[in-house]
PALONU-144985 format. One record per atom (N, C-alpha, C, O): residue in one letter; atom name; x, y, z. Coordinates in Angstrom, 2 decimals, always signed. Example, Ala and Ser with C-alpha at 12.3 -4.5 7.8 and 13.67 -1.06 7.14 Angstrom:
<nodes>
<node code="a" site="N" c1="+13.19" c2="-5.69" c3="+7.80"/>
<node code="a" site="CA" c1="+12.30" c2="-4.50" c3="+7.80"/>
<node code="a" site="C" c1="+13.20" c2="-3.30" c3="+7.80"/>
<node code="a" site="O" c1="+14.24" c2="-3.32" c3="+8.46"/>
<node code="s" site="N" c1="+12.85" c2="-2.25" c3="+7.08"/>
<node code="s" site="CA" c1="+13.67" c2="-1.06" c3="+7.14"/>
<node code="s" site="C" c1="+12.90" c2="+0.03" c3="+7.87"/>
<node code="s" site="O" c1="+13.41" c2="+1.14" c3="+8.04"/>
</nodes>
This chain:
<nodes>
<node code="x" site="N" c1="+51.39" c2="+50.41" c3="+92.57"/>
<node code="x" site="CA" c1="+52.48" c2="+50.19" c3="+93.50"/>
<node code="x" site="C" c1="+52.52" c2="+48.70" c3="+93.86"/>
<node code="x" site="O" c1="+51.51" c2="+48.14" c3="+94.31"/>
<node code="x" site="N" c1="+53.65" c2="+48.07" c3="+93.67"/>
<node code="x" site="CA" c1="+53.77" c2="+46.65" c3="+93.98"/>
<node code="x" site="C" c1="+53.88" c2="+46.46" c3="+95.49"/>
<node code="x" site="O" c1="+54.12" c2="+47.39" c3="+96.25"/>
<node code="x" site="N" c1="+53.71" c2="+45.23" c3="+95.88"/>
<node code="x" site="CA" c1="+53.77" c2="+44.91" c3="+97.32"/>
<node code="x" site="C" c1="+55.14" c2="+45.23" c3="+97.92"/>
<node code="x" site="O" c1="+55.23" c2="+45.65" c3="+99.07"/>
<node code="x" site="N" c1="+56.19" c2="+45.04" c3="+97.14"/>
<node code="x" site="CA" c1="+57.54" c2="+45.32" c3="+97.64"/>
<node code="x" site="C" c1="+57.77" c2="+46.81" c3="+97.87"/>
<node code="x" site="O" c1="+58.60" c2="+47.18" c3="+98.71"/>
<node code="x" site="N" c1="+57.05" c2="+47.66" c3="+97.15"/>
<node code="x" site="CA" c1="+57.24" c2="+49.11" c3="+97.26"/>
<node code="x" site="C" c1="+56.41" c2="+49.73" c3="+98.38"/>
<node code="x" site="O" c1="+56.65" c2="+50.88" c3="+98.76"/>
<node code="x" site="N" c1="+55.44" c2="+48.99" c3="+98.90"/>
<node code="x" site="CA" c1="+54.57" c2="+49.54" c3="+99.93"/>
<node code="x" site="C" c1="+55.36" c2="+49.73" c3="+101.23"/>
<node code="x" site="O" c1="+56.17" c2="+48.88" c3="+101.59"/>
<node code="x" site="N" c1="+55.12" c2="+50.84" c3="+101.92"/>
<node code="x" site="CA" c1="+55.83" c2="+51.06" c3="+103.19"/>
<node code="x" site="C" c1="+55.37" c2="+50.05" c3="+104.24"/>
<node code="x" site="O" c1="+54.21" c2="+49.64" c3="+104.28"/>
<node code="x" site="N" c1="+56.30" c2="+49.67" c3="+105.08"/>
<node code="x" site="CA" c1="+55.99" c2="+48.71" c3="+106.16"/>
<node code="x" site="C" c1="+55.26" c2="+49.43" c3="+107.29"/>
<node code="x" site="O" c1="+55.48" c2="+50.62" c3="+107.52"/>
<node code="x" site="N" c1="+54.41" c2="+48.70" c3="+107.98"/>
<node code="x" site="CA" c1="+53.65" c2="+49.28" c3="+109.08"/>
<node code="x" site="C" c1="+54.53" c2="+49.47" c3="+110.31"/>
<node code="x" site="O" c1="+55.62" c2="+48.90" c3="+110.41"/>
<node code="x" site="N" c1="+54.04" c2="+50.26" c3="+111.24"/>
<node code="x" site="CA" c1="+54.77" c2="+50.50" c3="+112.49"/>
<node code="x" site="C" c1="+54.89" c2="+49.21" c3="+113.29"/>
<node code="x" site="O" c1="+55.91" c2="+48.97" c3="+113.93"/>
<node code="x" site="N" c1="+53.85" c2="+48.38" c3="+113.25"/>
<node code="x" site="CA" c1="+53.89" c2="+47.11" c3="+113.97"/>
<node code="x" site="C" c1="+54.95" c2="+46.18" c3="+113.38"/>
<node code="x" site="O" c1="+55.65" c2="+45.49" c3="+114.12"/>
<node code="x" site="N" c1="+55.08" c2="+46.18" c3="+112.07"/>
<node code="x" site="CA" c1="+56.11" c2="+45.37" c3="+111.42"/>
<node code="x" site="C" c1="+57.49" c2="+45.77" c3="+111.93"/>
<node code="x" site="O" c1="+58.30" c2="+44.91" c3="+112.28"/>
<node code="x" site="N" c1="+57.76" c2="+47.08" c3="+111.97"/>
<node code="x" site="CA" c1="+59.06" c2="+47.56" c3="+112.43"/>
<node code="x" site="C" c1="+59.28" c2="+47.25" c3="+113.91"/>
<node code="x" site="O" c1="+60.39" c2="+46.93" c3="+114.31"/>
<node code="x" site="N" c1="+58.23" c2="+47.34" c3="+114.70"/>
<node code="x" site="CA" c1="+58.34" c2="+47.03" c3="+116.13"/>
<node code="x" site="C" c1="+58.73" c2="+45.57" c3="+116.34"/>
<node code="x" site="O" c1="+59.64" c2="+45.27" c3="+117.12"/>
<node code="x" site="N" c1="+58.05" c2="+44.68" c3="+115.64"/>
<node code="x" site="CA" c1="+58.34" c2="+43.24" c3="+115.77"/>
<node code="x" site="C" c1="+59.73" c2="+42.93" c3="+115.23"/>
<node code="x" site="O" c1="+60.47" c2="+42.15" c3="+115.82"/>
<node code="x" site="N" c1="+60.07" c2="+43.54" c3="+114.09"/>
<node code="x" site="CA" c1="+61.40" c2="+43.33" c3="+113.50"/>
<node code="x" site="C" c1="+62.50" c2="+43.78" c3="+114.47"/>
<node code="x" site="O" c1="+63.47" c2="+43.05" c3="+114.69"/>
<node code="x" site="N" c1="+62.35" c2="+44.96" c3="+115.04"/>
<node code="x" site="CA" c1="+63.35" c2="+45.47" c3="+115.99"/>
<node code="x" site="C" c1="+63.46" c2="+44.57" c3="+117.22"/>
<node code="x" site="O" c1="+64.56" c2="+44.35" c3="+117.73"/>
<node code="x" site="N" c1="+62.33" c2="+44.05" c3="+117.68"/>
<node code="x" site="CA" c1="+62.33" c2="+43.19" c3="+118.86"/>
<node code="x" site="C" c1="+63.14" c2="+41.92" c3="+118.61"/>
<node code="x" site="O" c1="+64.00" c2="+41.55" c3="+119.41"/>
<node code="x" site="N" c1="+62.87" c2="+41.25" c3="+117.49"/>
<node code="x" site="CA" c1="+63.56" c2="+39.99" c3="+117.22"/>
<node code="x" site="C" c1="+65.03" c2="+40.20" c3="+116.88"/>
<node code="x" site="O" c1="+65.87" c2="+39.38" c3="+117.25"/>
<node code="x" site="N" c1="+65.34" c2="+41.27" c3="+116.18"/>
<node code="x" site="CA" c1="+66.75" c2="+41.56" c3="+115.90"/>
<node code="x" site="C" c1="+67.48" c2="+41.86" c3="+117.21"/>
<node code="x" site="O" c1="+68.64" c2="+41.48" c3="+117.37"/>
<node code="x" site="N" c1="+66.82" c2="+42.56" c3="+118.12"/>
<node code="x" site="CA" c1="+67.46" c2="+42.86" c3="+119.41"/>
<node code="x" site="C" c1="+67.75" c2="+41.58" c3="+120.19"/>
<node code="x" site="O" c1="+68.77" c2="+41.49" c3="+120.87"/>
<node code="x" site="N" c1="+66.87" c2="+40.60" c3="+120.10"/>
<node code="x" site="CA" c1="+67.14" c2="+39.31" c3="+120.75"/>
<node code="x" site="C" c1="+68.35" c2="+38.62" c3="+120.13"/>
<node code="x" site="O" c1="+69.16" c2="+38.02" c3="+120.84"/>
<node code="x" site="N" c1="+68.46" c2="+38.70" c3="+118.80"/>
<node code="x" site="CA" c1="+69.62" c2="+38.11" c3="+118.13"/>
<node code="x" site="C" c1="+70.91" c2="+38.80" c3="+118.53"/>
<node code="x" site="O" c1="+71.94" c2="+38.15" c3="+118.75"/>
<node code="x" site="N" c1="+70.87" c2="+40.12" c3="+118.62"/>
<node code="x" site="CA" c1="+72.06" c2="+40.88" c3="+119.03"/>
<node code="x" site="C" c1="+72.46" c2="+40.49" c3="+120.45"/>
<node code="x" site="O" c1="+73.64" c2="+40.26" c3="+120.72"/>
<node code="x" site="N" c1="+71.50" c2="+40.41" c3="+121.34"/>
<node code="x" site="CA" c1="+71.79" c2="+40.01" c3="+122.71"/>
<node code="x" site="C" c1="+72.37" c2="+38.61" c3="+122.79"/>
<node code="x" site="O" c1="+73.31" c2="+38.36" c3="+123.56"/>
<node code="x" site="N" c1="+71.83" c2="+37.69" c3="+122.00"/>
<node code="x" site="CA" c1="+72.35" c2="+36.32" c3="+121.99"/>
<node code="x" site="C" c1="+73.77" c2="+36.28" c3="+121.45"/>
<node code="x" site="O" c1="+74.61" c2="+35.53" c3="+121.96"/>
<node code="x" site="N" c1="+74.04" c2="+37.06" c3="+120.42"/>
<node code="x" site="CA" c1="+75.39" c2="+37.08" c3="+119.84"/>
<node code="x" site="C" c1="+76.41" c2="+37.64" c3="+120.82"/>
<node code="x" site="O" c1="+77.50" c2="+37.09" c3="+120.98"/>
<node code="x" site="N" c1="+76.07" c2="+38.73" c3="+121.48"/>
<node code="x" site="CA" c1="+76.99" c2="+39.33" c3="+122.44"/>
<node code="x" site="C" c1="+77.21" c2="+38.39" c3="+123.62"/>
<node code="x" site="O" c1="+78.34" c2="+38.24" c3="+124.11"/>
<node code="x" site="N" c1="+76.16" c2="+37.75" c3="+124.07"/>
<node code="x" site="CA" c1="+76.28" c2="+36.79" c3="+125.17"/>
<node code="x" site="C" c1="+77.15" c2="+35.61" c3="+124.77"/>
<node code="x" site="O" c1="+77.96" c2="+35.13" c3="+125.57"/>
<node code="x" site="N" c1="+76.99" c2="+35.13" c3="+123.55"/>
<node code="x" site="CA" c1="+77.81" c2="+34.00" c3="+123.07"/>
<node code="x" site="C" c1="+79.29" c2="+34.36" c3="+123.06"/>
<node code="x" site="O" c1="+80.14" c2="+33.54" c3="+123.41"/>
<node code="x" site="N" c1="+79.59" c2="+35.58" c3="+122.67"/>
<node code="x" site="CA" c1="+80.99" c2="+36.02" c3="+122.68"/>
<node code="x" site="C" c1="+81.53" c2="+36.02" c3="+124.10"/>
<node code="x" site="O" c1="+82.66" c2="+35.58" c3="+124.34"/>
<node code="x" site="N" c1="+80.75" c2="+36.51" c3="+125.04"/>
<node code="x" site="CA" c1="+81.20" c2="+36.52" c3="+126.44"/>
<node code="x" site="C" c1="+81.41" c2="+35.11" c3="+126.98"/>
<node code="x" site="O" c1="+82.33" c2="+34.87" c3="+127.76"/>
<node code="x" site="N" c1="+80.55" c2="+34.19" c3="+126.57"/>
<node code="x" site="CA" c1="+80.71" c2="+32.80" c3="+127.00"/>
<node code="x" site="C" c1="+82.00" c2="+32.23" c3="+126.42"/>
<node code="x" site="O" c1="+82.74" c2="+31.51" c3="+127.10"/>
<node code="x" site="N" c1="+82.27" c2="+32.55" c3="+125.15"/>
<node code="x" site="CA" c1="+83.48" c2="+32.02" c3="+124.50"/>
<node code="x" site="C" c1="+84.76" c2="+32.56" c3="+125.14"/>
<node code="x" site="O" c1="+85.76" c2="+31.84" c3="+125.20"/>
<node code="x" site="N" c1="+84.73" c2="+33.80" c3="+125.60"/>
<node code="x" site="CA" c1="+85.94" c2="+34.34" c3="+126.22"/>
<node code="x" site="C" c1="+85.98" c2="+34.07" c3="+127.72"/>
<node code="x" site="O" c1="+86.83" c2="+34.58" c3="+128.45"/>
<node code="x" site="N" c1="+85.04" c2="+33.25" c3="+128.17"/>
<node code="x" site="CA" c1="+85.00" c2="+32.80" c3="+129.56"/>
<node code="x" site="C" c1="+84.86" c2="+33.97" c3="+130.54"/>
<node code="x" site="O" c1="+85.61" c2="+34.08" c3="+131.51"/>
<node code="x" site="N" c1="+83.90" c2="+34.83" c3="+130.27"/>
<node code="x" site="CA" c1="+83.61" c2="+35.95" c3="+131.17"/>
<node code="x" site="C" c1="+82.91" c2="+35.43" c3="+132.43"/>
<node code="x" site="O" c1="+82.47" c2="+34.28" c3="+132.48"/>
<node code="x" site="N" c1="+82.81" c2="+36.30" c3="+133.41"/>
<node code="x" site="CA" c1="+82.16" c2="+35.89" c3="+134.66"/>
<node code="x" site="C" c1="+80.65" c2="+35.70" c3="+134.43"/>
<node code="x" site="O" c1="+80.07" c2="+36.36" c3="+133.57"/>
<node code="x" site="N" c1="+80.03" c2="+34.81" c3="+135.19"/>
<node code="x" site="CA" c1="+78.59" c2="+34.59" c3="+135.04"/>
<node code="x" site="C" c1="+77.78" c2="+35.88" c3="+135.23"/>
<node code="x" site="O" c1="+76.74" c2="+36.07" c3="+134.60"/>
<node code="x" site="N" c1="+78.26" c2="+36.74" c3="+136.10"/>
<node code="x" site="CA" c1="+77.57" c2="+38.01" c3="+136.35"/>
<node code="x" site="C" c1="+77.57" c2="+38.89" c3="+135.09"/>
<node code="x" site="O" c1="+76.54" c2="+39.47" c3="+134.74"/>
<node code="x" site="N" c1="+78.71" c2="+38.97" c3="+134.42"/>
<node code="x" site="CA" c1="+78.82" c2="+39.77" c3="+133.20"/>
<node code="x" site="C" c1="+77.95" c2="+39.18" c3="+132.09"/>
<node code="x" site="O" c1="+77.31" c2="+39.92" c3="+131.33"/>
<node code="x" site="N" c1="+77.94" c2="+37.86" c3="+132.00"/>
<node code="x" site="CA" c1="+77.13" c2="+37.21" c3="+130.98"/>
<node code="x" site="C" c1="+75.65" c2="+37.48" c3="+131.22"/>
<node code="x" site="O" c1="+74.93" c2="+37.81" c3="+130.28"/>
<node code="x" site="N" c1="+75.21" c2="+37.35" c3="+132.44"/>
<node code="x" site="CA" c1="+73.80" c2="+37.59" c3="+132.77"/>
<node code="x" site="C" c1="+73.41" c2="+39.04" c3="+132.53"/>
<node code="x" site="O" c1="+72.35" c2="+39.32" c3="+131.96"/>
<node code="x" site="N" c1="+74.25" c2="+39.96" c3="+132.95"/>
<node code="x" site="CA" c1="+73.95" c2="+41.38" c3="+132.75"/>
<node code="x" site="C" c1="+73.86" c2="+41.73" c3="+131.27"/>
<node code="x" site="O" c1="+72.99" c2="+42.49" c3="+130.86"/>
<node code="x" site="N" c1="+74.75" c2="+41.16" c3="+130.48"/>
<node code="x" site="CA" c1="+74.73" c2="+41.42" c3="+129.05"/>
<node code="x" site="C" c1="+73.52" c2="+40.78" c3="+128.39"/>
<node code="x" site="O" c1="+72.87" c2="+41.40" c3="+127.54"/>
<node code="x" site="N" c1="+73.21" c2="+39.56" c3="+128.78"/>
<node code="x" site="CA" c1="+72.06" c2="+38.86" c3="+128.20"/>
<node code="x" site="C" c1="+70.76" c2="+39.61" c3="+128.47"/>
<node code="x" site="O" c1="+69.85" c2="+39.61" c3="+127.64"/>
<node code="x" site="N" c1="+70.69" c2="+40.25" c3="+129.62"/>
<node code="x" site="CA" c1="+69.47" c2="+40.99" c3="+129.97"/>
<node code="x" site="C" c1="+69.48" c2="+42.42" c3="+129.44"/>
<node code="x" site="O" c1="+68.43" c2="+42.97" c3="+129.11"/>
<node code="x" site="N" c1="+70.66" c2="+43.02" c3="+129.36"/>
<node code="x" site="CA" c1="+70.73" c2="+44.43" c3="+129.00"/>
<node code="x" site="C" c1="+70.91" c2="+44.74" c3="+127.53"/>
<node code="x" site="O" c1="+70.33" c2="+45.70" c3="+127.03"/>
<node code="x" site="N" c1="+71.70" c2="+43.94" c3="+126.83"/>
<node code="x" site="CA" c1="+72.03" c2="+44.24" c3="+125.43"/>
<node code="x" site="C" c1="+70.81" c2="+44.31" c3="+124.52"/>
<node code="x" site="O" c1="+70.71" c2="+45.24" c3="+123.72"/>
<node code="x" site="N" c1="+69.87" c2="+43.36" c3="+124.61"/>
<node code="x" site="CA" c1="+68.70" c2="+43.47" c3="+123.72"/>
<node code="x" site="C" c1="+67.89" c2="+44.74" c3="+123.96"/>
<node code="x" site="O" c1="+67.40" c2="+45.35" c3="+123.01"/>
<node code="x" site="N" c1="+67.75" c2="+45.12" c3="+125.20"/>
<node code="x" site="CA" c1="+66.98" c2="+46.33" c3="+125.51"/>
<node code="x" site="C" c1="+67.64" c2="+47.59" c3="+124.99"/>
<node code="x" site="O" c1="+66.97" c2="+48.48" c3="+124.46"/>
<node code="x" site="N" c1="+68.95" c2="+47.66" c3="+125.15"/>
<node code="x" site="CA" c1="+69.68" c2="+48.83" c3="+124.66"/>
<node code="x" site="C" c1="+69.59" c2="+48.91" c3="+123.14"/>
<node code="x" site="O" c1="+69.35" c2="+49.99" c3="+122.59"/>
<node code="x" site="N" c1="+69.78" c2="+47.79" c3="+122.46"/>
<node code="x" site="CA" c1="+69.70" c2="+47.77" c3="+121.00"/>
<node code="x" site="C" c1="+68.29" c2="+48.15" c3="+120.54"/>
<node code="x" site="O" c1="+68.13" c2="+48.95" c3="+119.61"/>
<node code="x" site="N" c1="+67.27" c2="+47.57" c3="+121.19"/>
<node code="x" site="CA" c1="+65.88" c2="+47.83" c3="+120.81"/>
<node code="x" site="C" c1="+65.54" c2="+49.31" c3="+120.97"/>
<node code="x" site="O" c1="+64.95" c2="+49.91" c3="+120.07"/>
<node code="x" site="N" c1="+65.92" c2="+49.90" c3="+122.09"/>
<node code="x" site="CA" c1="+65.64" c2="+51.32" c3="+122.31"/>
<node code="x" site="C" c1="+66.39" c2="+52.19" c3="+121.31"/>
<node code="x" site="O" c1="+65.86" c2="+53.21" c3="+120.85"/>
<node code="x" site="N" c1="+67.60" c2="+51.81" c3="+120.97"/>
<node code="x" site="CA" c1="+68.36" c2="+52.55" c3="+119.96"/>
<node code="x" site="C" c1="+67.69" c2="+52.53" c3="+118.60"/>
<node code="x" site="O" c1="+67.65" c2="+53.54" c3="+117.90"/>
<node code="x" site="N" c1="+67.17" c2="+51.37" c3="+118.23"/>
<node code="x" site="CA" c1="+66.48" c2="+51.27" c3="+116.94"/>
<node code="x" site="C" c1="+65.19" c2="+52.08" c3="+116.94"/>
<node code="x" site="O" c1="+64.87" c2="+52.74" c3="+115.95"/>
<node code="x" site="N" c1="+64.46" c2="+52.05" c3="+118.03"/>
<node code="x" site="CA" c1="+63.21" c2="+52.83" c3="+118.11"/>
<node code="x" site="C" c1="+63.52" c2="+54.32" c3="+118.02"/>
<node code="x" site="O" c1="+62.80" c2="+55.06" c3="+117.35"/>
<node code="x" site="N" c1="+64.58" c2="+54.75" c3="+118.70"/>
<node code="x" site="CA" c1="+64.98" c2="+56.16" c3="+118.65"/>
<node code="x" site="C" c1="+65.38" c2="+56.55" c3="+117.24"/>
<node code="x" site="O" c1="+65.02" c2="+57.63" c3="+116.76"/>
<node code="x" site="N" c1="+66.14" c2="+55.69" c3="+116.57"/>
<node code="x" site="CA" c1="+66.58" c2="+55.97" c3="+115.20"/>
<node code="x" site="C" c1="+65.38" c2="+56.12" c3="+114.27"/>
<node code="x" site="O" c1="+65.34" c2="+57.03" c3="+113.44"/>
<node code="x" site="N" c1="+64.39" c2="+55.24" c3="+114.40"/>
<node code="x" site="CA" c1="+63.19" c2="+55.33" c3="+113.55"/>
<node code="x" site="C" c1="+62.38" c2="+56.59" c3="+113.87"/>
<node code="x" site="O" c1="+61.84" c2="+57.24" c3="+112.98"/>
<node code="x" site="N" c1="+62.29" c2="+56.92" c3="+115.16"/>
<node code="x" site="CA" c1="+61.55" c2="+58.12" c3="+115.55"/>
<node code="x" site="C" c1="+62.20" c2="+59.37" c3="+114.95"/>
<node code="x" site="O" c1="+61.51" c2="+60.24" c3="+114.44"/>
<node code="x" site="N" c1="+63.53" c2="+59.45" c3="+115.03"/>
<node code="x" site="CA" c1="+64.25" c2="+60.60" c3="+114.47"/>
<node code="x" site="C" c1="+64.07" c2="+60.67" c3="+112.95"/>
<node code="x" site="O" c1="+63.90" c2="+61.76" c3="+112.40"/>
<node code="x" site="N" c1="+64.11" c2="+59.53" c3="+112.28"/>
<node code="x" site="CA" c1="+63.93" c2="+59.51" c3="+110.83"/>
<node code="x" site="C" c1="+62.52" c2="+59.96" c3="+110.46"/>
<node code="x" site="O" c1="+62.34" c2="+60.71" c3="+109.50"/>
<node code="x" site="N" c1="+61.53" c2="+59.52" c3="+111.22"/>
<node code="x" site="CA" c1="+60.15" c2="+59.90" c3="+110.94"/>
<node code="x" site="C" c1="+59.96" c2="+61.40" c3="+111.17"/>
<node code="x" site="O" c1="+59.29" c2="+62.07" c3="+110.39"/>
<node code="x" site="N" c1="+60.55" c2="+61.90" c3="+112.25"/>
<node code="x" site="CA" c1="+60.45" c2="+63.33" c3="+112.56"/>
<node code="x" site="C" c1="+61.10" c2="+64.16" c3="+111.45"/>
<node code="x" site="O" c1="+60.58" c2="+65.20" c3="+111.06"/>
<node code="x" site="N" c1="+62.24" c2="+63.69" c3="+110.97"/>
<node code="x" site="CA" c1="+62.94" c2="+64.40" c3="+109.90"/>
<node code="x" site="C" c1="+62.13" c2="+64.37" c3="+108.60"/>
<node code="x" site="O" c1="+62.13" c2="+65.36" c3="+107.86"/>
<node code="x" site="N" c1="+61.46" c2="+63.25" c3="+108.32"/>
<node code="x" site="CA" c1="+60.61" c2="+63.16" c3="+107.12"/>
<node code="x" site="C" c1="+59.44" c2="+64.14" c3="+107.20"/>
<node code="x" site="O" c1="+59.04" c2="+64.71" c3="+106.19"/>
<node code="x" site="N" c1="+58.90" c2="+64.32" c3="+108.39"/>
<node code="x" site="CA" c1="+57.76" c2="+65.22" c3="+108.55"/>
<node code="x" site="C" c1="+58.15" c2="+66.68" c3="+108.39"/>
<node code="x" site="O" c1="+57.34" c2="+67.49" c3="+107.94"/>
<node code="x" site="N" c1="+59.37" c2="+67.03" c3="+108.75"/>
<node code="x" site="CA" c1="+59.79" c2="+68.43" c3="+108.67"/>
<node code="x" site="C" c1="+60.23" c2="+68.82" c3="+107.26"/>
<node code="x" site="O" c1="+60.37" c2="+70.01" c3="+106.97"/>
<node code="x" site="N" c1="+60.44" c2="+67.86" c3="+106.39"/>
<node code="x" site="CA" c1="+60.87" c2="+68.19" c3="+105.02"/>
<node code="x" site="C" c1="+59.71" c2="+68.51" c3="+104.13"/>
<node code="x" site="O" c1="+59.90" c2="+68.81" c3="+102.95"/>
</nodes>
């Protein structure tokens, strides 16, 4: 089995999800800044969007793992 075919570790996925969630939060915040949203909306989005995305990714991976175990 080559290195590319080896499954990624849980820690790899955790770190990957964390950094992607930060990028998603930054992108959404940038859009709000460009459309001149209120500072309150920008702050709430900057703090909330990465967490929501991160939790969604963790849930998706958990469901996929659970489904793999039942097959």
